[in-house]
C-alpha positions, 0 to 999 in steps of 0.5 A: 940165864942159866938154863939148868933144865937139862940131862947133862953132866954140866947142867945136871951138876949144877941143878939138882945136888946132894948138897953137903953130906951128913953119915945119914944121907951120904950115898953114892949109889943110884936111886931108884928115882934118881933125881927126886930120891936125890932131893929127897935125901938132903932136903931136911938140910935146906934153907930157903932164907938166900937171895934166891930168884923169885921165879924159877920156872925157867928150870921147868920148861914153863918160860924161854930164856931170853938167851939167844937161844929161842925163837924170839919174833917167830914164837908165836907162829910155831906156838900157833902152829903146834896147838892147832896140828899137835894135841901133845904139844897142846897140853904140854903148853895148858901143864906149862900154863898150870905150873907157870900160875901155882908158885910150888912150882917156884918153890921146888926149883928154889929148894933144888938150886939152894942145894946146886950151890951148896953141892959137895963132891958127893954130889958129881958122883951121883950123878955121874952114874946118872950120865952113864946110864943116860949115856948107855940108853941113847947108845940102845937108842940109837948107837950113836957110841958105836964108831968105825975102824980101829982107833976112833977119836972123839972130841968131848965138848963142855963135858964134864963130869964124862958119864956118856964119854966113859959110856963111849969108850968103855964100847970103843976100846982104842978111843983116843978123846980130846975132851974140853970143859971148863976148869973147877978153878973157874967153878966148872964141874970136876971130871969124873972118868976112870982113872983107867981110861985117862990115858987115852984122853987128852983134857984142856980146861978152858971156856969154850967161848973164848976159844977164839983160835980154832974159832978161825979168829986171830987175835988181833981181832981183840980190842985193847980194851976187852974185859976179856983180854987175857982170857981168850986161847990159842988153838986146843984143837990140832988144826988138821984133827977131824973126829968120828964122833963129836959131844957139845954138852956145854951149858952156862952155869950160874956160878961162872963168873963174867964179865957183865956184857957177857950175861945178856949173850952167852948163852948164844956165843956157848951154842954157836962156839959149841956147834961150829967147833964139833961140825968142822971137825967131825969127819963125814960120815961121823956123829956128833950129840948135842944138848938142847932145851926147848925142842919147839924153839924156832932156833931149834927148828932151824937147827934140825931143819939144816942137819937134816940136809946133810945128817940122819938127825934124831931127838933123844930124851931119856926115859927117866932122868929130867923128865919132866924138863924141856932137855933132850939132845939131837943126835946127827949121824952120817954126817956130810960134813964136808957139804956147801950146808954144812960149811954155811952152817959153820960160817954163820955160827963163827959169824954169830959167835963174833959178834956176841964176843966183841960186838954192839947190840946192832951188830950182834942183832944184825948177824942173828938175822942174817941167820934166821930164815922165814918162819912161814916158810920153814914150817911149810917145808919142814913142820910135819917132819919137825912134828914126828920127831919131836912128839915123843919128846913132848910125850914125854915131858907131858908124863912127867910134868903130869906128875908133878904137883904144881902142875895139878892145883890151880 
């Protein structure tokens, strides 16, 4: 269920990791080609004797998980539209199909997941450096970390290990950060923000999907027989706190133990919770940075369409790290968070989170359907602008996938 196809601290640290360090391979220097070089450092330590999933093409972006973050029944319409109008997307789909048919794709990601599940602290240190680099590139491309005022503040959700937040704090010397991320005791990622910056951070360790009070619901909504009765959290964010920047980088971790009922809905719960928490608390004129996967998913297209009604929206994908993967960032700036359109989105995300957490399958499906517009209407109104936004992301992924052996051989 976890889409490890990302360039974030959470997802990277559970994606490609260095495994146990030895005298020959221990290193915290950022390699010239980080992902491939880090894998190469530890490939001799790999063993595929564990019971790993037989197909890991989700990580490559060859498949989309049924995780509430895909386009559902609307997706074939979107795919046909893009293949007929956008040559770079048609090429991306061709490469994905080649990888899908090639068992080398499975082998590649089986190795990476094995390393991931046997990582040590050296792994997170390397990827912390990578995330600092991604933060710098995001700043160069968009200026998202240039914040107004003498003491700007940031809400950082699922941010560990913290490379991009550290970059933002370096750019804004008086920034105050409220950070919420999954604790190490729950198999979350260790926070590695420099010690000299910690006095400007209020750090809370929590599962974002359990922040019921911050999402505006009473504890009394939790049924007495709910599997997670004791895990829901009281308020972590001050009621009147608002932020110049909110970042949403959390990812569903395979190693995070959770109740069975959550498995099929967890990605949707996390997405809805993060977006609602962030948008509701961004100051008018503020910014958001959101990790996403598969720009072409109908749910993402709807997200871009809606945000474009009250913000300046850019899609950003770093030109080095994880180039072949489907991950990218939505960067929204000049957000009119007090607009009715923004308020409607927050209400819908909260409704979906509540249904995914407490509702039956029928209640959950209805909540999702109620927030899903007509696909033809969206493409007619927003399709051309979306293609313009997303084409650079697809072009970069095409370049990365084209270099992989599993997309070159049938």
